[in-house]
N, C-alpha and C positions, 0 to 999 in steps of 0.2 A: 291583546294576548298574542296575536299572530306576530306583531312587531317585536314583542318581548322574546318570543321563541326564536325568531329570525336573528335577533341581536345575540342571543346566547349561542346559537349555532355558529355565527360568525366568529365569536370569541373563541369557541372550541377549535374551529378550523385554523385560526391564526396561531394559537398556542400549539396546535398539532404539528404545524410545519416549522416552528421555530428551531427545534433541535437540528434540523437539516440545514436550513438557511443560515443558521448561526455559526456554521463551520467556517468561519473566516480565520484570518491569521490570529495567532495568539496562543497562549499556553493551553487553552481548552482543546484545541485541535490535536495536541500531542498527548492528551490525557487518555489513559486506558479506559476509564469509565465512560468518557465521551465517545471514544471509538466504538465501544460495545453498544452504547445507547443509539448511535447512528446506525450501526449494523442491524439492530433490531427493527429499525424502520425500513432500511434498504432491503433486508432479507427477513421479512416477518415470519416466513415459514420455518426458519431455523432458530426461532426464539429460544426454545428450551436448550438447545445446544450452545447458544451464545450465553446462556446463564450458567454454563458449566456443569449441567446435570450429567451429560454423557461423559464429560471429562472426569468427573468424580468417580463414575462407575467403571471407566475403562483405563484412562491414562494414569490414574492414581496407583495402579499396580506396578510393582517392579518389572522391568523389561530387560530381556537379554540384549546385549549390545548388537548382536548379529541380526536382530529382528528390525527390519526397516519398514516403517509404516507406509501404507499404500494410499495414494490419493483416490478418494471415491467421489468427491464433488469438488469442482472448481468453477466458479462463476464470477464474472465481472459485470457490475452494473454502474451506471452513472449516478453520481450524487448531485452534481450541478454541471454547468457548462465546462468547468475547468477541472473537476475532481471525479475520480472513479474509486470504487472499492471492490476488492476481490475477496470472496469468501472461499476458503479451502478447508475441506474436511477429510480426515484420514480414517482408515478402517479401524483404528483403535480408539476413536472418539475425539482425538485432538482436533481443534479448530484454530486456524490462523486467519487474520484479517490484514489485508494490505491496502492502505488508503494512500492515494497519490494525487497531488495537485500540481498541474502543469500550467505555467503561465509564461506567455511570450514576454521576453525581456528586451529584445532588439531584433532588427532586421537589416540585412545588407542586400540591396537590390541593384544589380548591375545589368548592363546591356552590352551587346556586341561580343567581342571575342572572349570576354571574361564572364560570360553568362553562367558558366558552371559554378561560379563562386556565389551565386545567389543562395541565401540561406535565411532561416528564421531561427533565432536562438531562444531557448526556453530555460527557465529556472524552475526546478521541481522541489517540492517538499514531500517527503515520504514518511509515513507513520505506519508501522506494522506491529501487530499485537498477536500473541498467542493466548487463547483463553486459559486463565489460571496460570499465566506465565509472564515473561518480560515484554516490555514495549520498546521497540527500536524506533529512533527518529533520525532522519537525515535531512539537512536543510542546505539550500544553495547548491543543489546538484544541477550542473549545467550541461546542456547538450544542444546540438544544432541539427536541424533538418534541412538538407540541401535539395534543391529542385532538380539539379542535373548532375549530382555527384553522390558519393556515399555519405551517409549520416555519421555524425561524430558525437562521442561523449567527451566533454571537456574537463569536468571536475567531479570528484566524488563528494565534494562539499564537506560539511561538518556532520558528524554522526555520533550517537551516544545511546546508552541504555542507563537509566537511573541505577546507581550502585555498581556499575561496571567500570573498570579501568580501561584505558585505551589499549593496553596490552592484550585484552580479550578479543580484539577484532583482527581479522585478516581481510584486507581489501584487495580485490582484483579488478582489472579493467582491460577491456579491448577498446582502444580509443576510436578506431575507424571500422565501420561496417565493411564487409566484403560481399562478393556476389552470392555467397551461401551462408554467411554467418553474421549475426547482429553485432553492432557495437554494444558494449555493456559495461556496467559497474556492479560489483557484487560485494556483499559484506557478510562474512562468516563469524559466528560467535557461539558460545555455549548457551543452551536453551533448556533449563530445567522446567519441567511441568509436573507439579505434584512431587511424587517421590521418584519419578522417572527422569532420566537425563538424556537430552537430545543435543544434536548440533542444529543450529538454525542458519539459514541463508536468505538474506533479502537481496533481491537483484532488480535492476532496471535494464530492460532491453530496448534498443533503438534500431529499427530496421524498416525498410520500405516506407519511410516518411511517417512512421508511427512509433510511439513509445508505450511500454507496459511495465508493470511492477508485479513481482511475485514474492511470496514468503514460503519457503519450504523447510521442513524439518526431516531429520533422519537419525 
């Protein structure tokens, strides 16, 4: 009996961790349902809001254009060694999720007078969802972390939202970090949630040898 119980517990534990460890490359990583399922594991205390209950109660009401929602919660947690997820909640109940996978793609290591050229290049996949709203995906976003120089964003990659045309997006980029400002790439697009209409911005910041992703609405 003890062996049977132990076996059953082991099976439960294995299946319990599958949704997180299964976030490998592929269409599932870019799925809204999969992103929400992952968020429920990474942020279990926000499960009700991830199921859209607060969105239905608050964000589903018409909103004056001048009313800018205020961020009340923003927290980033690791999913695995290469992936992070950021949960953002607004005072009107809207919730956004920003998932980013950063993988090293190449390195250039030099010595002597050209040491400042030493860098590590990364390729990022970014998936950002708003609960009860659209899901944005960017792939092959490239940037470099320099050991003795300012970091750089190399490419905005390919980006899309199902059902959106390319004309819906506005892309901005600061290619090179400065002493006070990050290198960045950002994507702006219309972001309807329920009957309310927002603007959305997904951005990746690269500064001080680190990268991060956000998804804001206003």
